[in-house]
FIDOVO-852926 format. One record per atom (N, C-alpha, C): x, y, z; residue in three letters; atom name; residue number from 1. Coordinates in pm, whole numbers. Layout:
residues N
DOGU      X      Y      Z type atom seq
DOGU      X      Y      Z  ala   CA NUM
...
end
This chain:
residues 66
DOGU      X      Y      Z type atom seq
DOGU     87   1268    440  met    N   1
DOGU    188   1186    378  met   CA   1
DOGU    185   1209    227  met    C   1
DOGU    300   1214    171  asp    N   2
DOGU    309   1220     25  asp   CA   2
DOGU    292   1080    -30  asp    C   2
DOGU    229   1070   -145  tyr    N   3
DOGU    212    940   -208  tyr   CA   3
DOGU    206    955   -359  tyr    C   3
DOGU    229    846   -425  glu    N   4
DOGU    221    840   -570  glu   CA   4
DOGU    123    730   -606  glu    C   4
DOGU     24    763   -686  glu    N   5
DOGU    -76    665   -727  glu   CA   5
DOGU    -46    618   -869  glu    C   5
DOGU    -52    488   -888  lys    N   6
DOGU    -37    431  -1021  lys   CA   6
DOGU   -158    344  -1046  lys    C   6
DOGU   -212    352  -1166  val    N   7
DOGU   -339    287  -1198  val   CA   7
DOGU   -316    180  -1304  val    C   7
DOGU   -368     58  -1275  phe    N   8
DOGU   -361    -48  -1373  phe   CA   8
DOGU   -451    -11  -1490  phe    C   8
DOGU   -400    -26  -1610  gly    N   9
DOGU   -473     14  -1730  gly   CA   9
DOGU   -428    149  -1781  gly    C   9
DOGU   -364    226  -1694  lys    N  10
DOGU   -309    356  -1732  lys   CA  10
DOGU   -157    355  -1719  lys    C  10
DOGU   -109    330  -1599  asp    N  11
DOGU     35    327  -1574  asp   CA  11
DOGU     96    191  -1605  asp    C  11
DOGU     15     87  -1594  phe    N  12
DOGU     54    -50  -1626  phe   CA  12
DOGU    -51   -103  -1722  phe    C  12
DOGU     -8   -159  -1832  thr    N  13
DOGU   -106   -210  -1928  thr   CA  13
DOGU   -108   -362  -1937  thr    C  13
DOGU    -12   -426  -1875  thr    N  14
DOGU    -11   -572  -1874  thr   CA  14
DOGU     15   -621  -1731  thr    C  14
DOGU    -30   -740  -1698  pro    N  15
DOGU      0   -796  -1566  pro   CA  15
DOGU    150   -805  -1540  pro    C  15
DOGU    227   -833  -1645  glu    N  16
DOGU    372   -843  -1628  glu   CA  16
DOGU    432   -711  -1581  glu    C  16
DOGU    385   -598  -1635  glu    N  17
DOGU    435   -466  -1592  glu   CA  17
DOGU    399   -440  -1445  glu    C  17
DOGU    278   -479  -1408  leu    N  18
DOGU    237   -464  -1269  leu   CA  18
DOGU    322   -550  -1178  leu    C  18
DOGU    342   -676  -1214  tyr    N  19
DOGU    423   -767  -1133  tyr   CA  19
DOGU    564   -714  -1116  tyr    C  19
DOGU    620   -659  -1223  glu    N  20
DOGU    755   -603  -1216  glu   CA  20
DOGU    761   -484  -1119  glu    C  20
DOGU    662   -398  -1123  ala    N  21
DOGU    659   -280  -1037  ala   CA  21
DOGU    635   -316   -890  ala    C  21
DOGU    549   -414   -867  val    N  22
DOGU    516   -454   -731  val   CA  22
DOGU    626   -542   -672  val    C  22
DOGU    686   -625   -754  gly    N  23
DOGU    793   -711   -707  gly   CA  23
DOGU    752   -855   -688  gly    C  23
DOGU    624   -883   -707  lys    N  24
DOGU    576  -1020   -702  lys   CA  24
DOGU    438  -1025   -766  lys    C  24
DOGU    391  -1145   -794  gln    N  25
DOGU    258  -1158   -853  gln   CA  25
DOGU    154  -1138   -745  gln    C  25
DOGU     58  -1050   -773  val    N  26
DOGU    -50  -1022   -679  val   CA  26
DOGU   -183  -1040   -750  val    C  26
DOGU   -287  -1067   -672  arg    N  27
DOGU   -420  -1090   -729  arg   CA  27
DOGU   -519   -979   -695  arg    C  27
DOGU   -486   -896   -597  thr    N  28
DOGU   -581   -793   -555  thr   CA  28
DOGU   -516   -656   -559  thr    C  28
DOGU   -601   -556   -562  met    N  29
DOGU   -556   -417   -559  met   CA  29
DOGU   -633   -348   -447  met    C  29
DOGU   -580   -247   -381  pro    N  30
DOGU   -451   -186   -410  pro   CA  30
DOGU   -336   -266   -353  pro    C  30
DOGU   -217   -239   -404  gln    N  31
DOGU    -93   -289   -348  gln   CA  31
DOGU    -14   -167   -306  gln    C  31
DOGU     27   -163   -181  ile    N  32
DOGU     87    -44   -122  ile   CA  32
DOGU    232    -71    -89  ile    C  32
DOGU    317     23   -130  lys    N  33
DOGU    459     19    -94  lys   CA  33
DOGU    488    139     -5  lys    C  33
DOGU    573    117     96  val    N  34
DOGU    620    225    182  val   CA  34
DOGU    771    222    177  val    C  34
DOGU    830    333    136  asp    N  35
DOGU    976    341    123  asp   CA  35
DOGU   1031    228     38  asp    C  35
DOGU    958    194    -71  gly    N  36
DOGU   1002     92   -164  gly   CA  36
DOGU    974    -51   -121  gly    C  36
DOGU    920    -70      0  lys    N  37
DOGU    891   -204     52  lys   CA  37
DOGU    743   -234     32  lys    C  37
DOGU    712   -351    -26  leu    N  38
DOGU    573   -390    -46  leu   CA  38
DOGU    510   -422     89  leu    C  38
DOGU    402   -351    121  ile    N  39
DOGU    327   -374    244  ile   CA  39
DOGU    212   -468    217  ile    C  39
DOGU    143   -449    107  gly    N  40
DOGU     28   -531     70  gly   CA  40
DOGU    -93   -443     49  gly    C  40
DOGU   -209   -489     93  gly    N  41
DOGU   -334   -416     76  gly   CA  41
DOGU   -363   -326    195  gly    C  41
DOGU   -488   -278    200  tyr    N  42
DOGU   -528   -184    305  tyr   CA  42
DOGU   -511   -244    444  tyr    C  42
DOGU   -558   -367    466  asn    N  43
DOGU   -548   -427    599  asn   CA  43
DOGU   -403   -439    645  asn    C  43
DOGU   -315   -475    554  gln    N  44
DOGU   -174   -485    589  gln   CA  44
DOGU   -115   -347    618  gln    C  44
DOGU   -165   -244    550  leu    N  45
DOGU   -119   -108    577  leu   CA  45
DOGU   -160    -64    718  leu    C  45
DOGU   -283    -95    758  val    N  46
DOGU   -327    -62    894  val   CA  46
DOGU   -240   -135    995  val    C  46
DOGU   -211   -263    972  glu    N  47
DOGU   -123   -338   1062  glu   CA  47
DOGU     15   -275   1069  glu    C  47
DOGU     68   -235    955  tyr    N  48
DOGU    200   -171    947  tyr   CA  48
DOGU    203    -43   1031  tyr    C  48
DOGU    102     43   1013  phe    N  49
DOGU     96    169   1089  phe   CA  49
DOGU     68    143   1237  phe    C  49
DOGU    -10     39   1268  asn    N  50
DOGU    -35      5   1408  asn   CA  50
DOGU     95    -37   1477  asn    C  50
DOGU    175   -117   1408  glu    N  51
DOGU    304   -159   1465  glu   CA  51
DOGU    395    -40   1492  glu    C  51
DOGU    380     65   1414  lys    N  52
DOGU    460    185   1434  lys   CA  52
DOGU    396    280   1534  lys    C  52
DOGU    277    242   1587  gly    N  53
DOGU    210    325   1687  gly   CA  53
DOGU    138    445   1629  gly    C  53
DOGU    105    442   1500  leu    N  54
DOGU     45    558   1435  leu   CA  54
DOGU   -107    549   1424  leu    C  54
DOGU   -162    429   1420  val    N  55
DOGU   -308    410   1410  val   CA  55
DOGU   -349    293   1497  val    C  55
DOGU   -480    287   1525  asn    N  56
DOGU   -532    167   1591  asn   CA  56
DOGU   -580     71   1484  asn    C  56
DOGU   -636    -42   1523  phe    N  57
DOGU   -675   -142   1424  phe   CA  57
DOGU   -799   -104   1344  phe    C  57
DOGU   -865      5   1381  lys    N  58
DOGU   -975     57   1300  lys   CA  58
DOGU   -922    149   1191  lys    C  58
DOGU   -794    178   1195  gly    N  59
DOGU   -734    268   1097  gly   CA  59
DOGU   -742    413   1139  gly    C  59
DOGU   -784    438   1263  glu    N  60
DOGU   -795    576   1314  glu   CA  60
DOGU   -660    620   1369  glu    C  60
DOGU   -623    743   1341  thr    N  61
DOGU   -496    793   1395  thr   CA  61
DOGU   -506    803   1546  thr    C  61
DOGU   -397    773   1612  lys    N  62
DOGU   -399    770   1757  lys   CA  62
DOGU   -394    908   1821  lys    C  62
DOGU   -339   1005   1749  asn    N  63
DOGU   -330   1138   1809  asn   CA  63
DOGU   -408   1242   1729  asn    C  63
DOGU   -507   1199   1654  gly    N  64
DOGU   -595   1292   1585  gly   CA  64
DOGU   -543   1342   1451  gly    C  64
DOGU   -432   1294   1404  gly    N  65
DOGU   -381   1338   1275  gly   CA  65
DOGU   -239   1291   1252  gly    C  65
DOGU   -191   1319   1134  trp    N  66
DOGU    -54   1280   1101  trp   CA  66
DOGU     35   1380   1164  trp    C  66
end
């Protein structure tokens, strides 16, 4: 999968810039967006991919790869 990483302190220097980019106030990192939609953190990403049938709840791919 292609992805873009943005780092607080480098790409965002204030909480307000981070909040604007994420779309809401968050307290933890990472915050993950897929196709512009905020998914949340790692656990929410695993849930998102599980719902799509791509991974199990351990985060392992179901068919051995992407």
